[in-house]
MIZA-448477 format. One record per atom (N, C-alpha, C): x, z negated, y; residue in one letter. Coordinates in pm, whole numbers, plus 50000, padded with zeros to 5 digits. Layout:
BEGIN
XZYA
...
***
This chain:
BEGIN
281702025750209M
282242012950227M
284022011550321M
284112004850405P
285552006050479P
286692015750388P
287562019750463K
288142024050401K
290082019050400K
290742023550306V
291722020850314V
292762032950235V
294182038450263H
294742045350290H
295802039950134H
296262049350066L
297122049449951L
298092056649967L
299392056049940L
300342068149954L
300942064849780L
300642073649696D
301222071749560D
301982082349577D
303762078549528Y
304892089049511Y
305242095149377Y
303642085649248V
303982084649128V
304632073049106V
303642059949125A
304692053349130A
303922038048996A
303512045248908G
302882042548776G
301642038348770G
301062029448713N
299632026448719N
298802020648826N
298772034648906I
297662033248995I
296442026949023I
295552029348877R
294162032348861R
294092017048911R
294822007048819S
294541989748876S
294151988448977S
295381995549026L
295511987649241L
293801996449266L
293912006449247V
292182012449299V
291182007549233V
290922005549153N
290131992049068N
289861976649143N
291041973549200A
291211958649279A
290651964849383A
290911970649475I
290561975949622I
289051974149602I
288371986049516E
287011987249499E
286371971249458E
286891966149391K
286331952949355K
286241942649481K
287251945349628C
287071939949717C
286351943049841C
285611953849767G
284471961549871G
285001974949938G
286071978249898Y
287151988249999Y
286812001549932Y
287042016349973E
287002030049906E
288822031449982E
289042038349874V
290272044649848V
290312063549911V
291332063249995E
291852075450051E
293012077350042E
293642091149985W
294702090449949W
295472099150065W
296812094350060I
297752103550150I
298442114450058I
298412125050094R
298952135150059R
299772144250148R
300402141150289S
301302142750346S
301632136250508S
302862137750529P
303042128250660P
301842130550732P
301302137850766E
300512144550838E
299002128850827E
298562132650685D
297702120950691D
297782109250709D
299432103550731V
299862097350790V
299642087950920V
299582098350988K
299372096551154K
297852089751100K
296772097351043T
295512095651104T
295002085751028T
295942082050928A
295482069150870A
295142052550914A
294552038650880D
294222031950960D
295272019450897D
294582013950797K
295462002750714K
296172015350584K
297372009850570I
298182018550468I
298682012150378I
298662014950191I
299142002850114I
300592014250042I
301202008850005L
302442015150007L
302772008249862L
302062009549720P
302592006149633P
303792009549519P
304892004149432G
305622007849393G
306221999149279G
306632008249149V
307292000949079V
308602011749057V
309482006848957G
310552011048931G
311732009849004G
312432018349017H
313762027349077H
313562021449264H
314592015849279F
314272013249480F
314662028149478F
315982035449485G
316612044049496G
315512060549486G
314672056849377H
313692070749315H
312602065849428H
312802059449471C
311212056849554C
311862057249704C
312672058949773L
313312056749890L
313352074049914L
314122079149817T
314722092249806T
313512101349799T
312132096249735S
310402104849750S
310622101649869S
310262096249890L
309482097750042L
310342101150156L
311782100150156S
312512101650243S
312392124250251S
312372127150114K
312092140350085K
310942146950112K
309922134550089A
308652141450124A
308292142250291A
309482137350358G
308882133450501G
308372122650555G
308232110050490Y
307072102250464Y
308102090950581Y
308972091250573L
309532078550616L
309522078650803L
309772086650860P
309822087950975P
307942083651048P
307272089450946A
305562088750984A
305602071950941A
305752068550845L
305442051350813L
306102043450944L
307502050450981H
308012044851122H
306952040151214H
306432052151225E
305202052951356E
303952045751341E
303702044851234H
302942040451162H
302952020651199H
303902017651153I
304142004551158I
304582001251290I
304832008551398K
305632002651522K
303942007151595K
303242013451579A
301952013751647A
301091999351612A
301541994651562G
300731981951497G
299561985451372G
299681996551315K
299031998851256K
299161983751099K
297761985851024P
298181975750892P
298841982550776P
300061976450752F
300811984250647F
300951974250533F
301141973050416F
300971965850317F
302101972850175F
303291963950177G
303791972950036G
303831962349917G
303991968249825I
303451958349680I
305281967149602I
305791955549557C
306951950949447C
307521962349534C
308341973949491V
309131984549548V
308321983249683V
307441984849720G
307111988849849G
307631976849918G
307721967149893L
308431956249972L
309801962050012L
310371961149877Q
311941959449863Q
312121975249993Q
310761983849983A
311581992550097A
311631989250247A
311241977250291L
311421973550383L
312651965750473L
313251964450371F
314791960650402F
315941973150382F
316791970350427A
317831978450436A
318251986650345A
318631978550231G
318991986850087G
319291977049967G
319741985549859S
319371976449745S
320711978849663S
321571970149588V
322891974449482V
322081978449400V
320651983749354E
320381989749241E
320942007149289E
320812009149417A
320552024849508A
321642022349566A
323212021049581P
324002018849648P
323952033849737P
324412037249888G
323782042850003G
322982047149992G
321232040849924V
320142050649946V
319892035150089V
319402039450183T
318722031350281T
317092029650292T
316602016350326G
315162014150332G
314812018750481G
313792012050523L
312882013350623L
313812003750721L
314511993050688G
315541987450799G
314661974250863G
313271972550856L
312951966550910L
313301947850933L
314411944950765L
314871933350789L
316191939650745L
317301932950790S
318521936350735S
319341934050611S
318611920250518T
319211921450384T
318761926950287T
320491931050224T
320281938250100T
319591934149998T
319061940449897L
318771936249787L
319671934749660L
319711921049567E
320561919049491E
319831914649351E
320841916649274R
320251918149102R
320161904349020R
319181899648952F
319301891348921F
320411886248849F
320671875748824S
322211870348729S
321361863348597S
321561870148475P
321241865848369P
321551850248298P
322601846048416T
322741825748328T
322661822648496T
322431813848478N
321961800948587N
323611791448613N
324271786548701G
325361780148748G
325291768548624G
324331761748588D
324091754548488D
324921759048359D
324931771548312G
324841783048209G
323691784948119G
322441779048214S
321141780648108S
321161799248123S
320311802448013K
319851818248046K
318551822148103K
318391833248151K
316871838148194K
317151856648129K
316171854948140S
315621870848119S
315981885748239S
316411897548215I
316341904348294I
315631920148252I
314531922548293P
313701920448417P
312971905648394P
312951898348550C
311851889848523C
310401893348487C
309941888648404I
308481894448406I
307811880148355I
307151879148464G
305571864948433G
305051862548539G
304941846148546W
303691846048648W
304681834848726W
304501836948855N
305551826348906N
304771820149091N
305331815249171D
304651810649288D
305141816249393D
304011817249492A
304631822049633A
303951812149740A
305291805149745T
305091791149808T
305361799449976T
304521794950038I
303791793650190I
305361785450245I
306161792350355V
307001782550419V
306451786550606V
306691775350676H
306541774750843H
307171786950904H
306341794450949E
307441801651038E
308451797451159E
309351799251169F
310741790451255F
310401785751353F
310871771251372K
310431769951489K
312201765951572K
311961765251704A
312881761451769A
314101748351770A
313091735851733S
313221727251719S
314031720651585S
314601731551504G
315071732551409G
314681740651259G
315451736351151P
315211747951042P
314141745850943P
313701757450917V
312401752250820V
312641743850735V
312251736550683T
312121719750553T
310591724750480T
309281723850561E
308331720150482E
307551734250457E
306341731150346F
305631744350330F
304571743850417F
303641755750436S
302511755150499S
301531746250425S
300371744650507T
299211740150458T
298301749250452T
298771759350503K
297561769450559K
297421784750474K
296621794050399S
296981803050340S
297071813350425S
298571822550426F
298861831250458F
298501846750416F
297491853350411Y
296971867350342Y
296341863350208Y
295781853650215G
295211849150095G
296031840849964G
297371838349999L
298141834049897L
297631819249893L
297901814749789N
297271796749742N
298811791849667N
298991779149765P
299851770149727P
300241769349554P
298631765649483G
298831763349322G
298401775549224G
298371785349307S
298381800249241S
299321806049159S
299571813849095K
300451822649043K
300071837249005K
301261842349042Y
301381855949095Y
302001862448948Y
301971880848964Y
302461883148834Y
303621891448897Y
304771887948805Y
306101897048918Y
306821899848786Y
306941914848830V
308221925248703V
309081932348739V
310221922448788H
311501928048866H
312911924448870H
313741935648862S
315291930148828S
316031925548954S
315551934449042Y
315691932049192Y
315171919249279Y
315951911649379F
315331909149443F
315681907349589F
314941903749692V
315281894849831V
315951884249832V
317061877449840P
317821865149837P
317071858349992P
316511849149965Y
316121840950083Y
316931828050150Y
316961831150293E
318191823550310E
317051820450482E
316931799550430Q
316151792950512Q
316381798650658Q
315281801250678G
315161802350873G
315751816550884G
316611824850828K
317071833350869K
315971845450952K
315241846450794M
313601851850876M
312841853850951M
312621839450957E
311601831651039E
311681833651165E
313281832551180A
313801833451303A
313291847351412A
313661856651329D
312941867251365D
310961871951371D
310441864051347G
309291860051327G
308561862951171G
309241862151091W
308901871450969W
308151854050925W
307121852450863T
306431845050762T
307091846750600T
307581837750559V
307991844550450V
307151829650311V
306791839850205A
306271827850107A
307721827349937A
308241823649923T
309061822549825T
308661822749658T
309461822249618A
309671819849430A
311071819449418A
311071814149294K
312061808649221K
312141813549058K
313631817849033Y
313921821148874Y
315261819148881Y
314791807648758G
316511797548764G
317041787348887G
318331797448954D
318881788549060D
318781795549170D
318351808949144Q
318081818449278Q
316251820749317Q
316811813549469T
315431818249550T
315201829649608T
313881835249629Y
313751851949675Y
312481851449747Y
312801862149812V
311201862749887V
310081868849782V
309041865549769G
308171861149707G
306921871749784G
306531869449905A
305931873650018A
306161877150153A
306201886250215I
306901884650348I
305671892250468I
305351886050570G
304571890750674G
304711890150772G
304551902950925K
304771897651069K
304201908751128K
303161900351183E
301901906451280E
301741917351159E
301561930351194N
300951941751134N
301341942850982N
302421936350950V
303111937450836V
303101931550734V
302751937050612F
302671926950477F
303131932850361F
303881923050304A
304651933250197A
304681918250045A
304541922349948T
304261914649796T
305721919249699T
306391911949678Q
306651915149554Q
306181912349447Q
305121906249392F
304811899749251F
303031917449305F
302861917049211H
301481929249183H
300261922249189H
299611923449293P
298351913149359P
297271923149244P
297221936749243E
296381936249146E
296051933548986E
297441930648959K
297451924048836K
297921907448804K
297311902348932S
297461884348939S
295761878048935S
295011886648873G
293811878848854G
293181873848976G
292111865548981A
291611860849090A
292361859149216A
293581854149188A
294461850049292A
295231864649379A
295141877949313G
295981884749355G
295011894749437G
293261895149370L
292481897949467L
292401892049594L
292521878949625R
292151870949712R
293021877049800R
294441880849796V
295511888049850V
295141899649898V
294691908649837I
294371926249850I
293161922449971I
291971913649930K
291071913950051K
291321905950163K
292191897550145A
292501892550305A
293291904050402A
294621911350322F
295061923850376F
293921929250407F
293031934950370L
291901944850387L
291501941550514L
290531929050485D
290111922650573D
290661920850721D
292061917550696G
292621910950840G
292851902050850G
292491890050750S
292611876250754S
294111874150716S
294571873150810Q
296451868050823Q
296461848350761Q
295521843950838W
295851829150831W
294411823750816W
294191814250703S
292731808450624S
292951795850589S
292011789550556E
292001780050481E
292521779050340E
293131772350281P
293601776250106P
292471774250038P
292161784449915I
291001777949811I
291311764249695I
290181759649760P
290641743649669P
290461748449508P
291621741749441Q
291781743749244Q
289911740649235Q
289831748849154Q
288191745649061Q
288321737448966Q
287371729548981G
287451719148862G
286691719548693G
285911730548738V
285411733948616V
285371753748628V
285531755848516S
285331774748528S
284401775648340S
283411782648382N
283191789848229N
282721777448175N
282341767148207G
282531752448127G
283411747848104G
284921752148119I
285951745848035I
286631736048126I
286691727748169A
287531719448259A
289181727548278A
289531728448378T
290681737548427T
292201725848386T
293261727248369I
294111721248320I
294471716548431I
295051701548421S
295881694548558S
297201696248599S
297691699248685P
298751707148752P
299901705748654P
300701716148630P
301581714848549P
302961708048595P
303581698248456Q
304841685248499Q
305951695148529Q
305931707248458A
307011718448475A
308551705148398A
307951695348305S
309271692248254S
310311704148204S
309731710148084R
310271721348065R
310231734348096R
310611737548201A
310711747448302A
312771752248272A
313051742548258G
314451748148253G
314971756148323G
315421771348220G
316371778148358G
315731787948428G
314051790248376L
313051796148397L
312511791748548L
312131776948571N
312121774848702N
310531778648714N
310211782048865G
308641786248849G
308581796248764G
308701804748662L
308301814648599L
307071807748460L
306021811748471T
305171802848377T
305511811148208T
305181803648096R
305471810847964R
303941818247944R
304451831247914R
302901842447889R
302171842947775R
301411839247748I
300331843147680I
299341852147637I
299461860847558I
299111873947538I
298691874647399I
297421883247426A
296151884047357A
296261899347343A
296451903947155C
296991915047143C
295131918647043C
295121930747095L
293801939247001L
294371950746935L
294001948446794D
294221959446693D
293021969646705D
293291985246804V
292161991946781V
292162002746683V
291092006446648R
290922015846485R
289242024046504R
289522032946437T
288132034846399T
287972035146294T
286422024346306N
285932020346115N
285352032146060N
284352027845948D
284102034545881D
282952043245916D
282202037846024A
280832047846103A
281232050246193A
282702052746231G
283232059046395G
283552055046518G
282972047746503D
283182037046604D
284642028946624D
285142026646733L
286532020846783L
285702005946770L
286791991246703V
286781983046660V
288151977246698V
287511968446742V
289151952546770V
288981954246558V
290281952046480T
290301946546391T
291181938446348T
291621931746268K
292961924346216K
292921921146015K
294461923646027G
294541918645866G
295621912545816G
296211916045737D
297911906645705D
298591922745683D
300111922645755Q
300831936045702Q
299911945845690Q
299231949645838Y
298701959245872Y
297661965445763Y
296931952545636D
295811959045578D
294741956045624D
293641961745734V
292441957445766V
291561957045740V
290931959945569R
289641959645563R
289651948745441R
287901947245450E
287841937245357E
288321937945239E
288151923745179K
288981923445058K
287641920544959K
286431922545038N
285021926144899N
284951932744851N
284121937844813D
283571951844722D
283801966244810D
282971964944938N
282801973544994N
283881980845096N
285011972245064K
286521974745132K
286081978745280K
285241981045374N
284761985045510N
286141979745579N
286521986345669V
287391980045774V
286941970745862V
287361956345862R
286851949245917R
286611949346096R
285351945346121N
285041946646283N
285111937046314N
285661928446448L
285811920246502L
285341914446639L
285031931946659G
284331936146830G
284661948946904G
283931945946975K
284371957347122K
285511955047139K
286341959647188P
287541962947272P
287661956747376P
286491965147463V
286481965447616V
285911948547644V
284481944547568E
284131932947578E
285011919147556E
286131924347451M
286841911547395M
287881911547470M
288181921447535A
289451920147631A
289361914847766A
287981914347824K
287361904547907K
287391894847909K
286531889147769K
286001873347752K
288011865447752K
289311875247678Y
290571866847722Y
291031866547824Y
290481874947912Y
290691875448067Y
290111868048135Y
289361858048059T
288201844948143T
288971833148087T
289531837247960Q
290451828747907Q
291571821747939Q
291941835148025S
294041826048114S
294471838448049S
294351845847965A
295411852247853A
295931858548003A
297331857247986D
298471866048061D
298681882748079D
297861886947961E
298371899047987E
297271904347811E
297201916547830V
296041921747688V
297091929947647V
296891933147542T
298341943847457T
297001950547370T
296831965347353F
295691973047294F
296841981947210F
296891974047044L
297771985546983L
296581992446881L
296862009746902N
296352021646891N
295962023146770N
295842016946650I
296132021746513I
294952033046472I
294412037646529T
293142048846405T
294182064946424T
293472070346378S
293712082046348S
294562092546495S
293372087246569F
293732093446720F
295322092446754F
296082083546716R
297032083846768R
298492092646712R
297902103546647D
298562117046589D
298822124046707D
297712124746844C
297732130946927C
296982123547017C
297662114647102P
296712108447215P
296392111947291P
296782124647312V
295412132347442V
294722138447420V
294132136647246T
292962136547215T
292122129247186T
292842118347235D
292342103647265D
291602102047306D
290002106447359L
289512104347475L
288792088247432L
288112086947359P
287672071447348P
288652060847380P
289962059147367M
291032051147341M
291042054247486M
291032065947591L
291662066347709L
290452055647806L
289292062347768E
288202056047797E
288422037647786E
288422036447675I
288782015347682I
289012013547808I
290632020847814L
291552015747858L
291192015348035L
290332025248038R
289702029348218R
288732017948214R
288002015648119Q
286902007748114Q
287861990248157Q
288511984648099T
289141973348069T
289501973448225T
290351982748277S
290831983848398S
290071981048514S
288461982248487K
287691978648605K
288121960048636K
287691957548544S
287181942648502S
288361933448480S
289811940048416V
290771929748411V
292011931048459V
292351921648566F
293341919348610F
294521914448578F
294831917748454V
296211912648450V
296671923848376V
297901926948358P
298351933048276P
298031941148134P
297991953548117L
298091958247975L
298641964647923L
298941964147827T
299871973447755T
299071982747625T
299531990647621I
299092003747502I
300352005247442I
300092008747263G
301162008347162G
300402021947082G
301102028847009G
300512038746926G
300322051846939G
301342059246865G
301802075546919G
301782078447035G
303252068547082I
304222074947223I
304892084147203I
305202097547149R
306462103847119R
306022115647126R
307092125047111D
306992137547145D
306132145747062D
305352150847089M
304452154746986M
304192174646994M
303272177146935V
302782190846962V
300722191146957V
300032197247066D
299042193247072D
298202203946912D
297432198346815P
297162205646710P
296102212546773P
295712213546879G
294302225946918G
294912233547033G
296312229547058T
296582244747147T
298032248847132T
298572242047010G
299852244447003G
301422241047096G
300922235447178K
301472229147322K
302232219847315K
303762219847332E
304482209947280E
303772196847387E
304092185447363I
303902170947494I
304672165447437I
305202160947556S
306492150647561S
306052137047538S
306832128547502A
306652113547498A
306002106047654A
307332111847755L
306652109347908L
305152112247932L
304772127147853D
303242129147888D
302052124847871D
302502118647754V
301662107847703V
301502096247769V
302232089947774A
302942076147887A
302032077647989A
302512088248086K
301762093148192K
300122089848154K
300082095048093L
297912099748072L
297312082848045L
298432076647962Y
297812058947966Y
297912053248073Y
299122058848158F
299272049248305F
298372052848355F
297662066448379E
296272074048435E
295012066648412E
295312065148270S
293922054448283S
293792039148250S
295132037348317G
294582015548344G
295922009348266G
296812017348151A
297872008348101A
299062004248220A
299911996048223D
300831988748306D
302041993048234D
302261990448115K
302911991747957K
302722002747880K
303692011847831V
303422019247672V
304702003747572V
304142006147446S
304932000747346S
305142011047260S
306382014547237I
306892023847159I
307282019447000I
307482022146876G
307412020446772G
308392021246678G
307962033046611S
308312050046525S
309352053346577S
309232057246704D
309812066346787D
311492059146828D
311322042846872A
311662033246845A
313162038346820A
313022034546634V
313982036546561V
314542051646541V
313712058246574V
314772071346566V
316052073946665V
315042072546792A
316222069746898A
317312061446891A
317072050046783A
318222043146746A
319492048046698A
319022056546605Q
319692063946502Q
320372074246646Q
319922081246703E
320402091146742E
321792082946810E
321442072846858Y
322002066346932Y
323862063746885Y
322892056846765Y
324532054246711Y
325202065746704Y
324572076846603K
325032092746551K
325902093746683K
325532092646846N
326522098846924N
327332090346975N
327732077846886G
328712068246937G
328272057147064G
326902055547070G
326632044847174G
325872054447249G
325832064147267K
324882072547441K
324252075647330K
322822076547519G
321722082447406G
321632095247484G
320342102347426S
320652120447462S
319862119847595S
318972110647646G
318732113547777G
317362115347756G
316682122947615K
315572128847593K
314412118647521K
314942108747464S
314412100447381S
312952097747507S
312062088147378G
310832084747527G
311372072747586G
312182064447563I
312132052647596I
313152059047707I
314132066947713E
315042069947867E
313802078747951E
313422084447886T
312662096248004T
311402086348067T
310722074847982I
309742071748037I
310212059848168I
311322049848052S
311962042748199S
312602048348343S
313122062548262A
313372066348410A
312442071148503A
311222077348490A
310222075148524A
309752068548629A
309712055948511Y
308592046748551Y
309032032248599Y
310722029648533G
311092016948536G
310812014048348G
312112005448345R
312101999048188R
311361990548202R
310641984348337Q
309931969448247Q
308371977948215Q
308211990948238A
307201995248173A
307332004148017A
307981997447930V
307892002247836V
308541991647737V
307731986547650V
307981979947562V
308401986447390V
309511976947359V
309711987547195V
309401979447077V
308421973746981S
307581971446929S
308811972946788S
309471961846734V
310101963946627V
309571955546517V
309221959546392D
308721953146272D
309671951946140D
310521943146195P
311001939046074P
310621929645925P
311291935745823K
310861930945697K
311351926745631K
311661907945594R
312751905345548R
313381911645349R
314481917445348I
314671919545219I
315641910345144I
315611905845020F
315821895244964F
317471901044865F
318451900444919I
319421905744789I
319831896244725I
320911899444612K
321371890944525K
322881884244564K
323541892144666S
324671889644681S
325311896444834S
326291888244893P
326601890645008P
327231910345014P
327661912244836S
327911927344863S
326781937444885S
325631934744913E
324511946544877E
324371944345000E
324591941445149A
324231942645261A
325291953145337A
325121961345395P
325771970045459P
326811964545531P
328151969045525E
329561965145589E
329581960245673E
330181946345685G
329851941345813G
328851936145843G
327991934445818V
326451933345863V
326351916745776V
325821907445823D
325491892645791D
324191894745716D
324171891845568P
322851894845495P
321561890945592P
321441878245662K
320361875445696K
319901884745803K
320461893245852H
320061903745966H
319911913545847H
319551916445730V
319291927745678V
317501928145720V
317451944345724I
316041944545751I
315451959245674I
314951964445623K
314201976845612K
313431985045752K
313351993045788T
312691998245888T
311582008445838T
310762013245952K
309642018145876K
310162031545824K
311162034345874L
312012046645809L
312742047445652L
312912034345610S
313512033445505S
315032033045475S
315122032845630D
316622033745644D
317492019545694D
318242010845574P
318741998445600P
319381996745749P
319051986945815K
319031987745961K
319491973245995K
320171968246111T
319821952446137T
319121953946235T
318081942046244V
317121937546363V
318251938246520V
319191932046500R
320621936546624R
320561946546680R
320761955746585A
321371969346606A
320111975546649A
319121972446615L
317901981346669L
317801974446821L
317641962646781V
317031959546951V
318231960047094V
319701961047025T
320401963147096T
320271976447146T
320111984547071A
320522001647101A
319312004547197A
318041999247160V
317132002447219V
316791992947387V
317751984847410E
317731980647519E
319131990247609E
319951993147523A
320872003347611A
320392016447661A
319112013747576L
318792031247617L
317542032247688L
317112022147730G
316002014547886G
314912007647813G
315031996847746A
313441995247727A
313821982247813A
312841975647826G
312441968547922G
311891951447846G
311521953247730E
310631942847671E
310771940547482E
310631939147403I
310931934247244I
309411930147241I
308401932747192L
307491929447078L
307931928546953L
308491917646920L
309271912646754L
307981906246674L
307341916646611N
306231915946479N
307341911346341N
307051900746309A
307931898646157A
306551899546098A
306661909646003I
305771916145921I
305431907445805I
306741899745757D
306211883545628D
305231878045689D
305221874445815R
304371864345915R
303121864645926R
302481878445897D
301511891445994D
300201884545882D
299221879245995G
298371873445866G
298431859845869G
300071855345832S
299861843745727S
299111828245810S
298891832345970N
298331818246015N
299521808146016N
300751809445944S
301821799345909S
303061792846050S
302581801946143G
303751800646245G
304691806546280G
305291814746379Y
306401824446369Y
307571823146330Y
308011832646286D
309381831046198D
310511828346344D
310691815246360L
311741810446462L
313141817146419L
313711817246284E
315121822246241E
315071833746353E
313941842446297L
314251858746352L
314181862846518L
313421852146552I
313101852646696I
314291850046793I
314761835546708A
316241829946781A
317431840746791A
316921848146659D
318911858946655D
318331871646758D
317031874946746V
316891889846855V
317011885446969V
316441868547007K
316501862947147K
318311867747214K
318991860547115S
320361860247113S
321181871047118S
320721884347060A
321521896947111A
320981907647218A
319711902447270V
319741907847409V
319711903147549V
319591911647697E
319381901947764E
317741903847835E
316961909747763I
315721919947823I
314741905447734I
313631906447805P
312481893947755P
312041901747646P
311521890047528V
311471889147387V
309831882647374V
309071890147305I
307511884547285I
307331883747129I
306991871347090A
306801865246983A
305921869146916A
305641873746784S
304701882246747S
304311879746585S
303171876746574S
302891875746394S
303361860746337S
301851855346300G
302341839746192G
301301833546292G
300851834446412A
300291822346485A
298621821646414A
298451804146376G
297761799946333G
296841788246408G
297831787446519N
296961776146614N
297981774346703N
297261759846843P
297901762346939P
299001755846892P
299211743846791G
300851742346804G
302001749646729G
301631762346712H
302531773146700H
302871776146812H
302471781046897F
302771785447028F
303331774247124F
303261761547081E
303961751647187E
305641752547087E
305081755046942E
306791750146871E
307641767146897E
307411776646899V
308331788246970V
308661784547075V
307791780547164F
308871780447295F
309321765447296F
309661756247209R
310531747347205R
311691750147133R
311501755646990E
312561763146919E
313431767846961E
312811782147011T
313491790547037T
313251796947226T
314681802347239N
313881803247427N
313231816147457N
312251820247371V
311591832547362V
310681834647516V
310311846747534D
309721848047726D
308301842847682D
307531850947569A
306271852147555A
305971850347438A
304591848747422A
304001845947244A
302791851047274A
302421858947184L
301521871047129L
300521863347008L
299211865147074G
298171860446938G
297191868146901G
296841870746777A
295611878846762A
294151870546694A
294541869646541G
293311867946427G
293171853246476G
293611847346502M
292941830946542M
291921832546678M
292531841546747F
291511844746883F
290261849246834F
290721861146792H
289861872046713H
288341863246653H
288451856846578R
287651844246477R
287151835146528R
287511832546649G
286741823246720G
287271811646666G
288391808746639E
289211795946564E
289611785246711E
290391794746795Y
291061790846902Y
290581796847041Y
290601791347143T
290811799347282T
292031802847321T
292621812147418V
293761808747482V
293871800447602V
292511796147631H
292661784147708H
293201769847626H
292701769247480Q
293501754847436Q
294621758747364Q
295221769447379V
296751771747354V
297401765347488V
296661767247613K
297391766947726K
297391749647743K
296421743447726E
296091727647742E
297131720647644E
297741730147578E
298911725047425E
300191723947483E
300151735147565L
301711743847629L
302061729147744L
300931728247829E
300791721847910E
301101706447911E
300471702847793K
300521684347724K
301711684247707K
302581692647696A
304151691247646A
304971693847715A
304491698147873G
305431705247943G
305801709848032G
305241723947950Y
305411737447980Y
304711743948105Y
304941749448187L
304201755948274L
303261765348241L
302441771248236V
301201778648244V
300221779248355V
299681793348370R
299141798848435R
297451791148423R
296721788048523R
295321782548500R
294311792948546R
292891796348483W
292161801548507W
291591801748642W
291181811848760E
290751807148870E
289771812448881E
289071819648839G
287931823848836G
287821840448859G
286451848648883E
286511862648924E
286221865649087E
285611856049119D
285221859649243D
286251861149368D
286401871449461V
287051874749593V
286611875449702V
***
């Protein structure tokens, strides 16, 4: 197999990128020192998290001069996410830290408010465009889109982005220096989604997490196919007609960003000792008949692949087996992640037991960061933290609104970026007789009872975890769980108004109309479904058809071949 060299400075889920490269017919060799750069032909620099951490790590290890020489020698170089940002002069995320300086632009942070007053979440998480712009022509400014495909980029495709900082696009400026630019738009801010010149190519999005569209980009770079004819949009996939091009009448402040649909799989050991996908209501997953067995709805890897082919934008595994007491001993669950990431090229989230603990076998202390690292190495892109987030929030308020720096949220987000940390919030309504029964200064409608039986408002909890470094909120309305009666719109709107980070609506979806309703009635960022998909009542594709008919942007299935 032909080879490509990968430079990993501990950038998160490298496993998925390796799987994508192998899917494209190439073998990965690791760069372990600056000397390896000198002998490498094609190099890929992936990255997630902090601009300063990336560039400082590369500088201390002596990689920057070697990378400059590699690029100067005309050898292929591909930067992904922060790997793209590294090409520029610097970023407001890390003042004083310089990039490779191939371009003079400095990265900016997204504004949470557009010029018209509409809101958008930070980080920007989801599927967006990468529209090709013609290279600069001396006859005038660039005004039209390219009809050719640049490194496999397709005008009709969507790609997975997750970032808070962006390279602002100024029409014609980069093209005048010989760069070809693909742009995306988030609200009223147009930014660089991909950029290339001669032997250098880079994407702000993650191609390894962008389905077939992203795999085409990786293969085009590896094959050296800079310009080609675009891939026609397929009319039929798996016997299901693809959705017509979105009208975007309800894009609003999101602009090119699609509405995300997430398939969630509760995984636990059944009575025979096998890991299965299950579902119940309010966490009761046993059958209601005489045998009371754990409800078995299918095998995790097979079901994840099914939802991937139905165009699910993300897949979430919630580990509810007893192994969650010590995930480092949960070899079957880790293997599920490894196998899923080989064939499912969209973001994977894993939740369950991510906290500081003691290994029962050795007595060794294991940090939440160590547990997360194990999941990332096995193929996860994000980790979901539940009960431990409540403890961290309690400490946050005890410390006068300051984190200890030791909670799982803080340590994981510091190492991998806040986009890698999802906090699962499980509020349950408590009915009170009078306002006097609510905690002082708290509106009764905000009162919940946490898993630790400590009265706390949802708003207080989500505000704290956002301050500690969470990148998303997974909002599970326990009262709606398994009800098929629709999402708790009041709760979702309340939480969304309290935070700047994205919020995922969960619990209650029973039909495609419930997804349309939650996007129409709230400005939630994503919606999650489980039982209605597992039971085969509806598909993810049908949900997207419903949304697109109502004028929302959605991502379409483009097949698996590269």
